[in-house]
ZADO-176943 format. One record per residue (C-alpha): x, y, z; residue in three letters. Coordinates in steps of 0.05 Angstrom, whole numbers, plus 5000, padded with zeros to 4 digits. Layout:
residues N
XYZALA
...
***
This chain:
residues 261
133920522022MET
140820561991ALA
143520922053LEU
140420412100TRP
143319842058HIS
150320152061ALA
149720252137ILE
147619522146ARG
153219282102GLN
158619672140HIS
155519502208LEU
155818752192SER
163118832173THR
164819192238VAL
160918682279LEU
164618112244THR
171418422260ILE
169418552333VAL
166917842340GLY
173317562311PHE
177617972359VAL
173217762418ALA
173917022401VAL
181417112392TRP
182017442461GLN
177716892494LEU
182016342463LEU
188416652490VAL
185416722559ILE
182016042561ALA
188115642539PHE
193316092573HIS
197116162508LEU
204016492514PRO
204917132475HIS
210516832432TRP
205616302408LEU
199216722400LEU
199217422428PRO
192617722452SER
189518292412PRO
191318752470TYR
198718552467ARG
198618662391VAL
195719352403TRP
201219502453LEU
206419272402SER
203319732351PHE
203820322398LEU
211020152414GLU
213120092341ASN
208620592306LYS
214521062295HIS
217720502252LEU
211520312213LEU
211020932170GLY
217220822126LYS
215720072120HIS
208520192098VAL
210920712047VAL
216120232019ALA
211319652011THR
205620091988GLY
209920441936THR
212319781907GLY
205419471906ALA
201720081877ILE
207120211825SER
207319481804GLY
199719451801LEU
199220081760THR
204619891710ILE
202219171705GLY
195019381694SER
196819871639VAL
201319361604LEU
195918831611ALA
190519271581MET
195019461522ILE
196818741508LEU
189618511516ALA
187419031465THR
192618781416ILE
190518061428MET
183218211414VAL
185118471345HIS
189917901330SER
187617201346ARG
194216911321ILE
197817331373LEU
192817111426GLU
194216381411ARG
201716511418VAL
201416941481ILE
196216581524MET
200315921531PRO
206316341551LEU
202116701604LEU
199516041630LEU
206615771636ILE
208716401672ASP
202716341719GLN
204615621737SER
211515831762ILE
211716011836PRO
213616741841LYS
217616601904LEU
222316191860ALA
223216781812LEU
224217291867ALA
231717151878PRO
232917211803ILE
229417881800PHE
233418121860VAL
239917921824ILE
237618271760TRP
234518901790PHE
237918971857GLY
235319001928THR
231819671921GLY
224819881899MET
225619631827THR
225518891845SER
219118991886ARG
215719351829ILE
217818821778VAL
215318241821ILE
208818621834ALA
208018731759ILE
209117991743VAL
204517731797ILE
198718221782SER
199318191706PHE
195517541694PHE
188817691726PRO
188718371692MET
190118131622ILE
185217541627VAL
179517981653ASN
180918551605THR
181318091545GLU
174817761565ARG
171318441572GLY
173918691505LEU
171818051470SER
164917981500THR
160318361453ILE
152918211443ASP
151317871377PHE
146118401359HIS
151118961373VAL
156218611328LYS
151018571272ALA
149219311281LEU
156519521279LEU
157619111216HIS
151519431184THR
154120131201LEU
161019951174ALA
164220171239ALA
171820191240GLY
176319831291ARG
177820471329TRP
170420651334GLN
168719951358ILE
174319971409LEU
172720651439THR
165120631434LYS
163619891449VAL
169419461471ARG
172519921524LEU
165920121557PRO
163919391557ASN
170519191589ALA
170119681648VAL
166819191697PRO
171718651676TYR
177619121686ILE
175319291757PHE
174218551772ALA
181418431750GLY
183919001793LEU
180418731855LYS
184018071845VAL
190718401828ALA
190818861888ILE
192518341942PRO
197017981892LEU
201118621881SER
202018691956ILE
204217961960ILE
209218091904GLY
212218681941ALA
212718292006VAL
215817691971VAL
221318141944ALA
222418412015GLU
223017712042PHE
228617551994VAL
232818182003GLN
230918882027ALA
232519402079ASP
225519662088SER
218219462079GLY
213219062119LEU
216218402093GLY
223018632119PHE
219818822186LEU
216718122191ILE
223617802180LEU
226618242235ILE
220818052282ALA
221717312266VAL
229217352282SER
227517662349GLN
221617192363VAL
217317812369ASP
210617492351THR
206318112369PRO
210318532319LEU
209218002266ILE
201718062278PHE
202218812274VAL
205618772206ALA
200418272181VAL
194618712205VAL
197719322171VAL
198518922106LEU
191218712109ALA
189119432123THR
193319682064LEU
190119162018SER
183119332044LEU
184320082034ALA
186619971962MET
180719501948PHE
175719991978SER
178520571936LEU
177920161872VAL
170819961892SER
168820691902VAL
171720891835VAL
168120301802GLU
161520501833THR
162221221810LEU
164121021739MET
158620501731LEU
153420971762ARG
155321511712ARG
155521001655ARG
148420751668PHE
145421401692ALA
141821511626TYR
137920861638LEU
134721151700ILE
128421571689PRO
129122301708ALA
123622221761GLN
127621681797GLU
134222081794ARG
130822671826SER
***
């Protein structure tokens, strides 16, 4: 049953993509749209084949910035969330600052970060950290704070210490919340890297889009956008697989031995 459900889920995704591409192609044909306005999927594919030798270094540049920023931002967010859970005063101080930071458009901060950190990889990583930090800290803090009342009473009765509560209860309880935050932060980290490339860069998919815009090469713009979407989907799928494996292992003891066999 589980295998059939997985097949149906993936099949529906594939059919949706195929249907979208078919409608796209029909629109281009029906309205005789020029390729500079809306290229057909076939012309986008041809552009991909023509420029595939260029895509590798740009994908690596954007992916490195996004993944590095996501990783560093997630670790910092989890550390700060853990501190906030144990200090409500600190939480009341930090959360308003985070909300203020979240309300500032990151595109407005990008030029400042480029001035501070240069036009290389560092500015991409910093912007990816800043833009992916908020969903991670909010979800992690929520997961660490959400403990069942009866569990709290039991821990109090057993005189459990803070470290025991953190490692045995809070962190395991926060795992689904952390993965939920990661799923939100993944596309945001890619956006952060691309924003930095829009401001100033000499490589990356954002840089490639700027070059294509200057040359009115709309098919190449679509190629870069599709590659960005594919990169985001690949990272999201990887996190989903890791989440499934971790949660399956976590709750395996709840499944009777007869069912596991």
